[in-house]
N, C-alpha and C positions, 0 to 999 in steps of 0.2 A: 369577497374582499374584506368585508367587515369581520367575518368569522376568522379569517386568516390573521387579522390584527389582534383579535382577542386571544388567539392561540399563542401568538408571539409574546403578548403582555403576560399571559399566564406562565409561559416558559421562563421569562425573565424574573418574575416574582418567585418562582420555584428556585431558580438559581440563586437569587439573593437570600432567600430564607434558608436554603440548604447549604450554603457555602461554609458555614461554621461547622456543620456536622460532617462534612465530607473532607475536612483536612485530615490527612493521615500523618500523624506524628508518632514516631517509634524509635526505639533504640535497637540496633541489630549488632549482636556480638558473635564472632566466629572464634571458637576455641577448640583445642584438641579434646579428645575424649578423656574423661577422668582416669581411665585405665592407663593412659600414657604416663601420668604422674605417679600413680600408685605402683605400677610395675617397673618404672624406670626404663620403659622401652620407647623407642622412637616409632610412634604410630602416625601415619600420614592422614588418617581419617580425622576430619574436623566436624564439629557439631555447631549448628546454628541456634542461637538463643535470641528470641525477640520479646521485647517488653515495652509496655506503654508507660514510660517514666519521663519526668522533666529532663531537659538537656544536662543539668548539673549532676544527675544520677545515672548518666549513661556511661557506666564503667563496670568493672568486674564486681565491685561491692554491691552495686544497685541492681544488677540483672542476673549475674551468674551464681554468686554465692547463695542467694536465697533458694535457688533451685538445686544446686549440687553441693551445698555446703557440708552436708552430712557425709557425702562420699569422700571428700578430699580434706576432711578435718585435720588440721595441723600442717597441711601442705599448700595453704592458700598463696603464700609468697612464691612458691614454685609454679603454681598453676596460672595465676592472674597475669604475669608478664607475657605469657604465650597467647593471650586473647587480644583480639582487635575489635574494638567497639566503635560504631559509627552511629551518630544521631541523624535520622532522616526526617525531613519535613517536605511533604509534597501535597499538592492540591489535586484531588481526584476529579474535581469539576472540570478543570482544564483538560485533563486526560479524556474525560467523557466528551467534551466539545470537539476535541481533535478527532476522536474516533467517529463521531457523528458526521463531521465534515468529510472525512475520508470515505465513509460509506455513501454519502450523497454524491461525491465525485465518481465513485465506481458505478453507482446507479445511473448517473447521467451518461457515462461512457457506454454502458450496456444499452441504454435506450438509443443512443446515437448509432451504435453498431446495428441494432435492430432496424432502425430507420434506413440505414444504408443497405441492409440485406433486403428489405422490402422494396427499395428503390431500384436495385440492380436489375431485377427482371423487367421492370418498366423501361429502363434505358435500353437494355438488350433487345426487347421486343420492338421498340421504335426504331432502333438502329438496323435491325435485320429487315424491317419492312421498307425502310427508306434509303438504305445504303447499298450501293453496288460496288463491288471490289474493283479498284483501279489498278492498272498495271504500272503506272508512274506515280509513286508515292510523293515525290517532291512537287508535283503539279498542284498548286493551290487553287487553280481555277476549277479543278474537278470538284472541289467542295461546294462551290457555288452553282452547282448544276440544278436541273429541274426537280430533283428529289428533295430539295431543301424546304423546310416548313416556313410558313410566313411568320414574321415577327422576330424580335430579338431572342425570345425564349427558344424557339426552334433553331435558330442560328447557333446559339451556345450549345444546345443539346447535340446538334450535328457535329460541331467541332469536338466536343468531348468524346462522343462515340467514335468519331473518325480517329482521334488520337489513341483511344483504347484499342480499336481494331488494328491500327498501325503497330502498336506495341505488341499485340498478340502475334501478328505476322512476323515481327522481328524475332520474337522468342521462338516461334516455330522454326524459322530459318536457322537460327543459331543452334537449336537442338539438332536439326537435320545435319548441319555442318559438323558439329562436334561428335555426334554418335555415328553417323553414317560415313562421312568423309574424313573424320578425324582432323579437321582444320578449324581455326578460330576466325571470327570476323574481326575486321579492323575497327 
């Protein structure tokens, strides 16, 4: 328990110290290829330009012209209006925490599924040893027969296995009616 608390405190300290270094701030610009301006052709291909600049420099002059200025010299006024620049500010620590939570939930569900898979043979073994098939399914007095285990745990287990076997018989009967007799149950 003490080691778990130390681990949680270390994780929180790590998140606190690393929060400034994990902020992801960038400017993302999507522009046509420079050949579209130079050849006066309509080119549907677009190029992505990403740069780490302050928000006031997130434009064609701050991101794109330093990279392709030599290629489009003299045609900047024709090229820049075709560009779309967006400043993005995201915190990757929050993204990491959400991913960790999702992974934990998936692990818990897999563990629960494994538990149920291990429990199923135990329930079926007990049910086959103590359950005799009844001809009248609606007769609830048949459940409380001599095959019942003592205590509330055995009672619940017998009811669950009885319902499971009842459902399996109904499915068998329905399959027989549909595939053999081509009729449906009401």
